[in-house]
Every structure is written in C-alpha cells, then in structure tokens.
N, C-alpha and C positions, 0 to 999 in steps of 0.2 A: 196533268200530272205535276206534282210538286217535288222539287228537288230540295233535299235536306242535307246541306253540308254538315259534317260531323266533327265534333271535338270530343275526344276521349281523354279524360283526366286521370292521371296517375301521379300521386305526390305533388299535386298542384301544377303539373306540366301537361302540355298537349302531346299525346303519344298515339301511336298506332301499334296494335298487336297483330301477330300472325296466328290465325286459328284460335284466338282467345287465350293464348299462353302469355302470362304476365312476364315471364323471363324473356319474351321476344320483343318487349317494348322498345320502340325507337322514338326518341324525343324529337318533336318538330317545332316546339315553341316553349320557351320558359314563361311567356306572357300570353296565355290563351285568349284573353280579352281582345288582344290585338288582332287575332285571327277572326274573331266574331265581327269586329269592325270591317275587316277586309271583305268578308262574305256579304255584309250589308252593302258595302260600296259596289260590289259586283252585281247586285240586284236580287240577292236572296231575300225571301220573306220569312223563312224559318231557319232555325238552328237545332240540330240534334246533339244533345249533350249526354255523356255517360260518365258516371262516377265509377271508375273501374275498381278503385280500392273499396268503395262502398258495396259493389256487387259481390265481392268476396267476404267482406266483413258483415254484411247484412244491416248496415246503418251508414248514414252520411259520413263521408271522410274528406270531401273536397269542398265543403260548404263555403269557405271564405273565397275560394277562387270562383265558385259558381256565382256568388253575390257580385263579385267584381265584373264578371262577364255580363251579368244582368244590368248592372249600373252603367255599363259603357256601350250598351247596344239597345236599339229599339226593335230588334228582331223578335218574332214569336219564338218561343223555346219549348221544346219537349225534352224531358230529362228522365233518365233511368239509372239504375244501379243501386241495389240495396234498399229499395223502398218496400217495406214489409208491413207497415201499420198506418193507421189513419193519421196519427200525429205527424209522421214524416211527410205524408201527402200534404197536410195542411201547412206545414212549415215551408215546403217548397212553393206552394201556391201563394203563400203570404209574402214571399220575397219576389214574386212576379213571374215565376215559371208558369207557362200557359197550360201545359198539361203534363201529367206524370205517367211514366211507363212502368207497368207492373209485369215482372217476368217470372222469377222462381215461384212467387206466391200464387201466381195464376195456375200453376200446376198443382201445388200443394193445397190450395184453398180457393177454388174458383168461386165459391159462394161469396167469399169476402170481396173478391174483385167485382162481382156483379152488384153487391151492396154499395161499394164505393162509386161505381159507375153511375149510380142513381143520384149521387150527391156532387161528384166532382168530374172534371174532364180527364178521363182515363184512357190510356192506350195499353193494349196488351202486347208484350214482347214474346214472340214464340221463336226460340232458337232451336235449331234441329241439327242433329248429326245422323246422317244416313236416314233421314225421315223421322227420327225419333227425338222427342223433346229433351234438350239439354238444360240443366239447372245448375245453381250455385256458381254463377260466373263461368258456366260451361265446363266446370270441373267434373260434372257427373252427367250421365245419360239416364233418362227414365225409361219406363216400358211403354209410355204412351206415344202414339203416333201424333205428329204435328197437326195433321188434318183433323184428327179426332178432337184435339184441344181447341182448334179454331172453330169447329162446329159447335162446341159447348158454349161459345160466346155469341152465337147468332141471336139477334133480338135482345141483347143484354143492356144496350145503351152505351157500350164501349165505343169510343169515337173512331178508333182505328186499330189495326193489327200490324205490327212490324214483324216480318218473318226473315230470319237470318239463317242462311246455310253456313254453319260454323266451319265446315271443311273448306269453304272458299274464302271466308272472311280474312281480309288482309293479304290475300294471295295474288290479287290482280289476275285471277284466272277466268273471269267472266261471271256474270250474274246467273243464278239458277232460275231461269224464266218459268219453266214448267212447275217447279216447286212453289214459286210465288203465286202463279195462277191457281194452283190447287188449293192454296190457303184462301184466296179470294173467293173461290167457288164454294168451298166448304162453309165459310163463315157468312158470306153476304155482306161483309163489313169492308170499309175502305182498307185496302192492304198496301203496305209500304215495303218495297223490296230492299234487302240489305245483304251484304256479304259477297265480295268478289268483283264488284264493278271495276272494269278495266278501262274502257274508253267509250267514245261516243256511240259506237255500235251497240253497246249494251243499252244505252238510253233509247235508241231507235227500236230495238227489239221489245223493250217494255212498252213503249208507246203503241207499237203495232198490235199488242194484245187487246188494247182498249179495256183492260180489266184491272190495271194496276194504278193505284191512286198516287203513289209517290215512290221515291228512291233515295236511299241514304248514300252519300258519296264521302268516302274517307280517304283511304290511301291513294286512290287514283288521282285525287287532287294534289295530295302532298308529294307524290312521286312524279307528278307531271305527265301522267299517261292520259289524262282527260283535261281538256280545256273547259273549265267551269263556265266561262262566259259563253262558249259555243253551246254548252248543254242548256243554259238558260234560254238562249235564243231559239234553239231547236224546240224546246217545250212550248214556248210562247207561239211559235209559228205553226205548230202541229195542228 
C-alpha cells in the first residue's frame, strides 16, 4: 500500500479544509514546496496535490506554486482540481506532474475520461456524500451512487481511483474502510482511500483488507495525530 501525503493549495498556500468547505481553510504553510521536501526526506515516494481554487473555478489557479513544488522535489506527483479538458492535462504533464486526477468531469462526461485514459496517466477522483457522488469542489451532490461510477471505469485504462468520503474529510474521525473496499470491488481498479484518516489504526485497518492500494494523509499529519514516519515503516513491514 502506498502512502500519499497531501498538499492542498488555496491562494498559493498549503491548507486543509473540513468537509470540503473553503471557508474552513486552515493555513499550514506559506511555502508548500518546503512541505514536499519534508515528505521526501521522510521517505515518501508520492505526493498528492490539489488545486482547491481550481476545483471551484474549473481551471488551474495555483500553477506557479505547483511549478515551484515540482522544481524543488523529485517525488512522483498526482494532481487534481479543476482539470476539465485535454489542454490542461497536457499542461500539467508537461511541467512534470506524473498523473492527473479527473473528478467532476468523470461524472459529467465519463467517455471523455476513458478517451484520456488511453493517452495519458489518469486517475479518477470519486468524492461521495452519503454514498452519492459529489461534484464541483463538493459543492453539489449528484444522483449517482459512487459504486456505480466506479463500476463504469472498470477496464477503462484508468490507473487508479481515489475515493473520498466527504463527510469525514478533514475531520480526523477515521477512514471509511467499508466505502473504500466497495469502490475497489466495484471497479477492479487500484483504489486509494481518502477522507478522515486519524491515526496509525486507520492505516492498519486498510492494510488488513488487502484490497486497498493506497491512502492519502492530510490533516492527521498536519495536526500531529499520525506519525508519518511510523506509517511508512508499518507499510514497508506489512
């Protein structure tokens, strides 16, 4: 299982939100690239990046900060937030992002996502509120079940699915293991858990399923409820 430390960008700063609400943003760093270096020094292989402004605007809004992070780190990076067309996908890949995350567009235009997955390294982000897909930076809920959307991308060439329980995101209330496993089983695609990770017990529970490919860690690291070094050691030894 791969651990993905997360940097969420809002107005060029590293922040964390609670349940996806922009007004809940808490700033953790004015220089996000320094965080990326720290994660690398701790032994991380990947970095999970989100352009929060972009998620709401539907276009890149933190490009300069993203470039700075890329230039100062050798981590592999996956990036999401407002990526709605092929030009944006190519722009991010050209500056060295390793794979891009498509979220809202995966709900609205799944055929586009499948087409892109044939050409580029694509990850689908499925964000859910009470089991139903959330879109537009989690500002709206659709009528589609998350497992139904996951099933639609089986055998599509998509590299992974990131599934987020929005109700738990940023709350440190514990990961929704059952939801994550349901997405993995529905899709047959590598599934990355996100939303609510609190401590090392969450990592153990995900490992024990033997069905989860990765986990995104955000607020648990920033608030000190999870020792990231301990998490890396646990995953290596499991």
